[in-house]
N, C-alpha and C positions, 0 to 999 in steps of 0.2 A: 358573231358580232353582227347585229342588224345596223350596218352603218349607212347614213343616208347618202343618196347619189349627190355629187357635187352641185348644190344649188345654183352656183353661179352660171352652170351651163344648161339649166332647164328653163323653159318659158314660164312656169309658174309654180312657185313652192310656198310652203308656209313662211319661209323667211322673207319672200317677196312682200307679204303683208305686215310682217313683224318688225323687220330690220330695215335699216337704210341702206343704199348702195355703198356707202362707206364701210359700214360693218362688214358687208360682204367682201369687199375688196381687202380689208384687213385680215379677216379670218377664214374665209371660206374659199377664196381663190387658191388654185393648186400651182400655177406657173405663171411666170413672167414677172414684171417689176412690182415690187411692194415697197411702201414707206411705213415703218413702224417705229414707235417708241419702245423703250426698253420694257415699260410696263404692258403695252399692247402684245410684245413678243411672248411674255410670260402668260398672257391670256390666250394667245393662239397656240402655244406649246401643247396642252391637252388636245387639241383637235388634230394637230400634226401627229402626235403619238398615236392616236387611234387610228390615222390613216396608215401609219407605218405599221401597226400590229395587224390590221387587216390584211396588208400584204404577206405578213409572215405568218399568221394564224387565220386563213381564210373561213375554217370552220368553227371559230371560236368566238364567244361574245365577251366583249370587255366593258368596263365601266370606269368612270373616274370619280375620285371623291377628294374635294378641296377644302381646306379649313385654316384658319388662321385669325390673326389679329392686326388691323391696321395700324400703320405706322410709317413715317418717311423713313427710308426712300421708298417703301412699298405702299405708301398711304393711298394712292388711288387704285390699288389692284382690285380690291373688293367692290369698289364702285364700277370699274370697268367690266367685271364679272356679271354684275347685276344688270348692266345695260342689255347684254345679250343672253339673258335667261331663256327666252324662246329657243335660240340656237342651242344652248347647253342642254336644255331639256330633251331636245330631239336626239343629241349625241350622247345621251346617257350621263352626262356630266352633272354631278351633284356638288353644289357649293353651299356649305353652312358656315356662316361667320362663328368664330369661337367667342365666348364670353371673355376668355382670356388666352394667352399663349399656351398653357397647360392643357386647358380643355380642349383647344383646337388640335393639339398634338395627339391627345388621348384617342379624340375621335378618328384621326388619321390612322393611328395604329389599329384602331377597332375595325376600320375597313379592311385592313390587311388579315383580319380574322374571320371574314365573312363566311368560310365554310365552317368554322365551329358552330356558328350560329344559324347553320343551314336547315334544309337544303338551300342552296344559293340559286339566285336567279341568272348568275353570270359565271363564267369560267375564270375570269381574272379581274383584279382592280388595280388601278394605279392611283396611289394616294400622294397627294401634294400639300405640303405645310407652308404657310407663308409668315413672316414677321422679321422685324428688324433686331439689331444685335441685342439688346436687352431682353428680348423675347427669346432669343436663342439661349441665353444663360438660364432663363426659367424653365426651359423644356428639358434640361440636362437630364433629369431622372427618366423622363419618358423615352427619350433617345436611348438612353443605356438600357432600358428594357427592350425596346424593339430590336436593337442590335443584337442583345444577347438571346432573344428568342428566335430571331431570323424571320424570314418572310414566307409565307405559304406559296406554293407553286402558282406560276402565272399571275404573280403580284409583284409590282414594283412601288418603290417610295423615294421621294426626294424633298429635301427642305430648301424652299427658296428663301435664303438668308440675306436680308438686305444690310450691306455694310456701309456705315456712315464713317469712313475713315478720317474725315476732317471735321466731324461733329457740326455739320451743317444744320442739322435739324434735331439734334440729340444732346442730351445733357453731357454726354461723355462720348469720346471717339470710341469705335469699337471695331475689333477684328474676330469675325466669327469662326474661322477655321482653326484657331487654336482651342475654342471651346468643343468644336465637333470632334476635333482629334481627341480629347480627353474621353469622349463617348464612343470612340472606335467608328466614326462616321466619315468616309472617304469625302474629299472634297474636290469639286470641279469648278474652274474659274473661267468663264467666258469674259472674253476682253471687249466686245462690242455687242450691239443689238442682235446683229445676223447669228453671231456664235451663240446667243442664248438659245436659238432653235436648234442650230447644229449640235451644241454640246448637250442640250435638254434631251434630244432624242437617244443620243449615244449612252447618257448615264442611266436612262430609262431601261435600255436593254442590259446595261451592266448590272443594275439593280435587279432585274428579273433573273438573270443568270446566277449571280453570286448569292442573292437572298439577303442583300444588306441595302439599308437605306443609304442614300448619297446626298451630300450637301451641294447645292446649287449656288455658289456664292455670286451674289449680284451687287456690286459696287454701286454707289450713288450716281457717279457720272454715267454709268451704263443705264441705270433706270432712268435718269432724267434725259438722256440723249435720244437721238432717234437717227434712223438710217434707211438709205434706199438700197435694196439689194435685188437679186434675181431668185425667184423660186424654181427649182428644177425637180420635177418627180423623179427623174433618173437616181437622184441622191438616195432617195427611199429604196429604190430597187436594189441599189449597190449595197446599202445597209442590211437589207433582208437576206441578200446572199451571203454577206459576211456573217450574219447571225447563224444561217443554216450550217455554213461550213465549219463555223466555231463548235456549234453543238455537236455535229458529226465527229468532230477530232476529240471531244471531251466528253463522251458518253460515260465515262467511268466516274465524272464528277457527280457526287451527291452532296445534299446540303441538310443539314439538320434544322427541322422546324418544331420548336417545342416552346410554347408560350408558359408551360408550368415551370416557373423558375424557382425550383427548390433543389436542395442538394439530395443526391449526388449528380442529377440530371444536369443541373446548371453549371457544373463544372465541366461536362462534356460539351456543353454549349460554349462555353468560354473558350476550350481548346480548339473546337472548330472554327469559331470566329477568328482567332489569332493565327492559326496555322493552315486554315483551308479558305475560308471565305475572303480574308483581306489579300492573302497571295493571289486568289483567284481574280481581284479586281486589277492586280498588275498584270496577270496574263491576259486579261480582256484588253487592257490598254495597250499592251505590246502587239497583240494579233489584230487588233482593230485599227491600229496605227492612230491612236488617239493623240500622241505627241507628235509635233512636227519639227524637222530639221531642214533649216533653209540653208542652201548653198554647202551642202555637204561635200560637193566636188571640190572645194577649196583646199581641203585638207591642211587647214591652218594650224600654227601652234597655239591659237588661243580663240576662244569662242564666248558669246554672250547668251545667257539664259535670261528670258524676261516671261513673267507670268501675267496672264489676265490682261487688264487695261494696259499694264506697263509695256507690254509688247508693242502696242500701236503708238504709245509715247515714245519708245525706243525707235521706231521708224522715223517718226517726226524729228527726233533729236539728230538722226544720222543725217537727215536731210539739211537741218541747220548746220551741221559741221561739215558740209560739202562732201559727204561720203554716201555713195550708194548703198541701198539695202542689200545689194547682190554682191558687196565686197566683204562681207562679215559672215561667218557662220554663226547662225542663230538658232537656239533651241526653244521651242515654246511648248511647255507641258500643259495639257488639258486638265489632267488629274494631278493636283499638286500633293495629294497624300492619298494612299501610299504611292511613292513615285515608282514609275516603270523603270527600274535600275538596269535591266537588261539593255533598254534602248539608250539610256543615259550614259551607261559605260561605254557604249559603242561611240557616242558623241564625244566622250571625254578622252577617248584613246588617242595617244598621240600628241595630246595638249599639254602645254605647260601652264596656261592660266585660263581660268573660267571666271567670268563676271556675271553675278546673279543679280538681276534688278526685279524687286518685288517691293510692294507698298507695306507700310507697318513694319512689325517684327519680322525677323527672318523666320520663314517657314519652310518653303521648299528648299532653301539654303542649307539650314541646318539638316534636313532629312538626308540630302545627298551627301553631305559632308560626313555624316554618321555612317552612311552605308560604304564610303570610299576610304574611311580611316585606316583601315588595315591594309589597304591595297598598297602594293610596294612601290608603284609608279604613279601614284595619284598626282593630279594636277593641283597646283594651288588655286583655291576657290575663295574668292572674295566677293563681298557685296555690301553687308551693312558695315563692315570695317574692312581696311586693307591688311596688308601683311604685317604692318606695324602697330595694328590695333586702332588705327586712326578712323575716325567715321568717314564713310563714302555716302551712301545712300541712306538718307536719315530713316530712322525708325518711327518717328512721330508724324502727324499730319498725312498728307499723301505726296505723291510724286506727280510731275507732269513733264512735258517735253522740255521745257527750259531748264529745270532741275537736273534732269538726266543729261542733257547736252553738256552742262558746266561740269557735271562730275566726270562723265564718260570722256569728255573731250580732252581732259587732262591727262588721262590714261592713254587715249589713242594717240595723242600728239608726239607720245614720246617712242611709239613704234615706227620701225623704218619704212613700212609701205605707206604711211600716212604722213611722213615729215613735210611732204611738199605741198600738202593742201591748205596750208595757212590756218590751222586749227587755232595756234595761239592768237592769231590776229581777230579771228572770228570771236574767240573768247573775251578778248580785250575790248571788243566793241559792244559785246553783250554787258560786259561790266560797265562800260561807259554809260550805255543807256538806262541802266538800273540807277545810276547816280543822277540823271537828268531829272530836274524839278519841274513837273509839269503844271501848267497853269491852272488846272482844274482838279480839285481833290475833294471830291463829294461823296458822302456815304448816306445812304438812307436807312436809317434805323427802323427796325419794325416797331410797333406799338399796338395798343388796344384799338380795335375797330371802333368806329362811331357808335355811340350808344352802348358799348359793350357792357354785358351784365357783370363781368368779371372785376371790372374796375370800380363798380359800385358795392359789389358784394364783398370784396376783399379789402375794402378801405378800413383804415385803421382809425380808431378816435384819438384825437390829441396831436394829430400832424397838421399844422396850420401852414399851408402852401403859400399863401398869399404874404404872410409875415416871415416864413422861413424858419419858424419855431416848432419845437416838440415839447409836448408835455412830460413832466416827470411824476415819480410816485415815491412817497416815503412808505417803506415796508418795515415790519417788525418780524424777524424771523430767528432762526437758531443756526449756530453753527454746527459741524459735525459733532462736536462735542457736547452739544446741547446748551451752549451758553446763548443768551439773548443778544439779538444784533439788530440795530436800528440804522437804516441807510437809506439814501435817495438813489432810485434807479432811473435812467434815462435810456430809451423812451419808456413811457408808462406802459404801452402795449407793444408786442411782437406778434407777427404773423409768419407762420411757416406756410410755404406753399409746395404744390405737387407739380407734376408734369402737365404741360398743356398750355392753354392760352393763359393761365395765371402766371406763367413765367414772364409775361411781359411787364410786370410790376418791378422787375429787376431793371428792365430797359426803358420803359416808358416814363419820360420825364414829368408827365402829369399825374402819375401815379403817387399815392400817399403811403402805400403799404410796403415799405422797404422791408423785404423778406430777409430772413436770416440764413435761409438754406434751401436748397432745391433737392429734394430727395428722389429716389426712384419710385415707381408705382408700387404701392402697398406699404410705403413707409409712412404715410399720413398719420400724425400723431404719436407714432411709435418713437421718434427721434426726441421729442421732448419727454417722454417717459424715462428714456435712458439718461438724460441731463438734468431732470427736474430734482432728483435727490441731492443734487451737487450744486444747485443754483438758489441764490437768495431770492430770485424771482418767484412769486407765488402763483402765476398764472400764464398761459399762453394760449394764442389762437392758432388754429391750424386750418387752412382752407383746402378744399378737395372738389374737383370737378365730378360730375355725376358719372362721365364716362370711366374715371377711375373708381369711383365707389362701387359701380357694377362689374367692374373687371375683378377687383380683389379687395378694396379698401374697406368694404362693409364688415369684414372679419375684424377689423381693427377696433370696432366699438366694443365688443366683448373683451378683447384683449386688454385695451386701455382701461377699461372699467375694472378688471380683475387686478391689473398692475396697481392701480390706485389704492384699492382695498388691500393688497399684499403689503404695500409699503406702510399703510397704517397699522396693521396687524402685527407685523414683525419688526418694525424699525421705527414705530411711533412717529412717522413723517406724515404730516397732513396739508402740506403746502405744494401739491403736485396737481393743482387743478388746471383744468383744460377745456376750452370749447372748440368743438369741430363744426366747421361751417361748410356745407355741402352746396355747392352751386348747381342747381338743377336747371340747365339751359336746353334741355330735349335732345341735343345731338352731340357727336364727338365733333366738335368745331374745328379743331386744328388740322385734322386729316380728310376734311371734305363734306362733313354734314352728315355722317352715318348715324343712325340710331343705335344707342348702346345696346348690346345684346344682353337680354336679361333685364332690360329696363322696367322699372316699376313706376306707377304714377305716384305723385307726391303722397297722397293719402296713405297709400299702401306702404311706402318706405317709412313714413313716420310711425305708422302702427307697428311695424315690425322693430323700429328702433326701441319704440316704448316697450314693448315685450321683452326687451333685454334689460329691463330695469332702469333705463335712463329717466330721471324724474323731470328734469330741466329741459324743455324742448320748446322751441318757438318756429313759427313759419314766417318768413317774410316774403312777398310777392309783388310783383308789378300790378297785378290785378287781385288784391286780397279779398274782394267780394265773392270770388270764385271759391274761396276755401273757408268762408265764414262760419260753416258748419262744424268744423273741427274742433272749435272751442267747446261746444256742447258735447260733441261725440267723444273726444279724447281729453279735454281739459287743456287744450294748446292754445297759447296766444298767437293770433293771426295779425301781422302788421303790414303797412305798405312799405315799399322800399325806401321811401324817404325817412323812415325810422330806423334804418339799418345801424348807423353808429349809435344811436340811443339803446337799441337792443344788445349790441355788443358790449356796450358799457355796463349794462345791467348784468349781462351774463358772466362778465369778467369777476363779478363778486359772488358767483354761484359755487357751491363747494362741490368737488369731484368733477365728474364729466358732464358737460352739458352739449346739447347740439341745436344749431341753427340751420333750418333748411330754406335756403333761398331759391325763389322760383322766378324765372325770368327768360323767356325764349331768347336764344342766340341771336345777336343782332344781325350778323351777316346772314343768318338763315332767314330772318324776317325779310331781308332784302331780296334773297332768292325767291322766297314765296311771292312777294309783291311783283317781281318781274314776270312770274308766271301767271299771276292773277292780279292786274291793276286794281280791281275793286276791294283788295285787302288794304291798300295804302290809305292812310288818313288823308282826308281832303282838305287839310290845313298845313301851310308851310310857314316857317318863321324867317324872316329877313331883318337885317340891321340897317336903320337909317344912319348913313355916315355922318350926316350933318348934326345929328343929335349924339351920337356914341362919343364918349370921352376918353375911350381905351384904357378904363379903369382896371380891366383884367378880372372882374368879378364874375363874369359870366363863363369864362373859361375855367376858372378855379371850381366854380360851382358845378359846371357839367363835366369837366375833366374829359371833354370829347374832341376828337381828331378832326372834326368838322368845323370847329370853331377857329377861323384863320384870322391871322393879322394881315393887313394890306396898308400900302402907302396911297394916300389920296392927297388931293390939292388942299385939304383941311388938316393934314397930318396923319400919322398912323391911327387906324381905325380897325374895327373887328368886322368880318363878314362870315356868313354861313356858307360852307360849301355845299351846295343843294344837292349834288349829284350823290355824295357820300352821306348825307344826313339821313339818319334814321327816324326822325320826328319823334323822338320821345319828349322834346321841349325841355330837358332838364337846364339848358342855358337860359331859359326864360323864367326860371324859378325866381330870380331876383327881382322881378318886376321891373326891369330898367325901362325907362320910357323911349330908348331908341329901338326897342324891340317891336316889330310890326307883324302881325298874323295875316297872312294872305289865304283866302279861302278858294280852292280851285275845284275844278270838276272832276279830274283824274287823280289828283294827289301826286302824279308824277312830276319830277324836277324839270324834265325836258320833254318837248313835244316830239313824238316820233315822227320821222319823214314817212310819206306814203310812197313806198318803193314802187308801187304799181304805176305811178306817174312817170317813173324814170325809164326811159328805154333808149338804149343806144345799140344801133345795128352794128354787125361785124364789118360792114363796109366803111364805118364812120371811125373805126380804130385804127390807128396807124400801126404798122409793123414795127416790132421792137428793132432797134439798132443793135447788130451784133458784130462788135469790133473786138472780140475776145480770142485771146491766144489759146487754141485747144489743148495745148500742152501745160497750161498753167492751173493752179489751184486758186481759186477766188474765194476769199472770206469776207464774211458780213458780221459786224458785231455792233450789238447795241445794249445800252442800259436803260432800264426803265423802272416802273413801281408796280407791284403786285397788284392785279386786277384791272390794269388799263390797257390789256389787249396786246402786248408785246409778244407774248407766245403764240397767240393766234395768228399774228402777222407772219411770223417766221414759219409756223405750220403751213400757212398758204404758199409762201415762198417755196418751201421745201416740196410740197405736194406738186406745185407747178414744175419745179425742175425735175421732179420724179417722172412725171408725165412726158417731158421732153427726152427721157433717156438718159439725163445726167447722173453722176454719182454724187450723191448728197449724204452728209452726215451733220446732224444738228445736236446741239446740247442746249438745255435751258438750266441755268443756275438758279434756282428759284428759293431754296432756304427757308425764310419765313415770308415767303410771297403773300401767304393768305392774311398776315398780318400788316399788310402795306409795306413790306420790306422791299430791299432791291432785287431786282431780276435782271441777270445777264442772260443774253440769247447769242449764241454763236453758230453760224451756218457756213459750211464749206462745200463748194460745189466744184466738180472737175468733169471734163468730158471724157477722160480715160478712168478706168476702175483702178486707180492707185489706191494704195492703202491709207486712206485718210484717217487721221486721228482727232 
């Protein structure tokens, strides 16, 4: 492998010209202190793995292939990879975003087959897939094929699975290890940022030895968090020695690689998978010492098992209970399935009780219970339930230090060795604090961005916000027996929505499109087809973003078209009409503004829809003049966005399937472009004269814009335009209100940027910080803010400053729907000593 010299140590390298010092510090430095987020650790992992493989196989050439689909908690992974493409290129790391999760997984599997398409340029490849829980469910068939076929020699594969246990940014909470288990994929579970690199390197070797892909489970708090730790090149040397020693002692191990999955060969593959490869994972875990057993010298009659993030939450809980982490035997498995039962049986020997702490449904607990079920002297194993079947550690949501201390404290308080610790008093005090009524109870709900295209595109006719009324409609239909029925239906129109920014219509109080359901990706339009035959309603609207359209939903057009015809032909049902409304905003806005893979321009997309036999198509655009030629070329009506409701009303009367293609660039993406190039900003801004404004509310209802604010003045409540967030689409001024004033500017920017070149403070002018801190204490800083207002940046600066001073730092940013102006919580812990911060 032609691995580049360490660029951080050379005077001049290609990276010096291509990347910033910060990128070098995060990804290229090989020893010393480093501060990384969970996402940055996942980006660094391929570089670390290539360094490790260079030590193990100095004469071999390796490459990396990475693909996946963006989505929180891994929403920024592809963006961070793109930022260091010059580095990735030099290190033979190929990143191709997948059009959807299945496409990405198939490409990763294809990289494992490089010799079949040879001759190959490399000796081995590491394949890495990324995606969140719903994506893991989508790739089940690809995973099953990959595991059944096995991996070629000198190949390894892992799946970076983003687990959103508490549904912070997902429609449903998810737990990916259960899905991977069904496809024979082992799961490794890092508990913090540092462990992403440690565990990631170990499972890469385990995958290469066993011939199986492995799940790298990365939970939201780990992805969103950051941590300072020390890089030590000796770790790689020890791993390399372990690898060579293991291979020498297992020279008789052979693995089958056969991607032709047909009988009878596929049955041989299955046998080897179950009786050779998966047991080899357990053997690797044992001999490499993947699992850790803390305080084994205590030889206690009880012990605690904690997986992943819960291990560090457990350490925090013990501190809350006035118990040292050195007073309890703790077992932390790195691979939660298949479990290393040889090591676990050694831990369990002589114990009467084992408490298992893990988030979501029991996974590791169930597997070790199953393995020990027939043992004569098996211990009592409790976790999700106690010995009476009462709930202990909940299966829903996630766990944290407070929850663990409350549940665990009640068990430990009854044990003789902890009776004098005042645990009952500690728990009573915690309970009292929960009941305290705090004077401030503010939640910041997310909403549509100012000028958001979804708010206009997905608006439904007949919802009168100002009056608080909704239109109804009289329909004449038939019941299932064919008898005529005439009835009034309210509301007149319904809009189904999909994943992404359109979900704000459920939350945003300004939205008029009260959606009936949020389905998974690729469900758009199909849910109505399942319900339409049983509903007296004769038409439904369905919204869909362009990201989802190019991901998978474009297939639904032909499916829905054929379903409507099927109901007509075989059941004489002709009232299942539907309008699909596709919002083309040019980017995948919710996850950072990426361009949708496989994206087509509006004209090409409409032409392809028309080829599928769809007769009723309209295009609505912010700048309709750009598409005026479509009427002559395709016979398609083109409308300005002000006609959106009128077009929807007309299309609700169209028979069969109709399509509206709505084109307007993402508002937040416009803001990003204008920050990069101020000349793109309109040279006009709108202000409200408070002396003229009557606070009638018409402008807010008309614009449905988050930049239209209410304020108290000496003249009473008035309206103001929040200039910093205003997108300058002037929808609020459409009512021709006399209080609105247009101001023409030179730059179009809401605020004048300071000239930082005029600001200079010498080092001798700065006072030294006052340091009256106890070096034995942990200091915590907690703040609440609003997405986009710089809170995360401020905390990153604090964390980096503490790292540079050699402090131990962990940070977590609870962002959720921050990109939609939602609440952001930032939490920073700093200590002098390298205690196990959680």
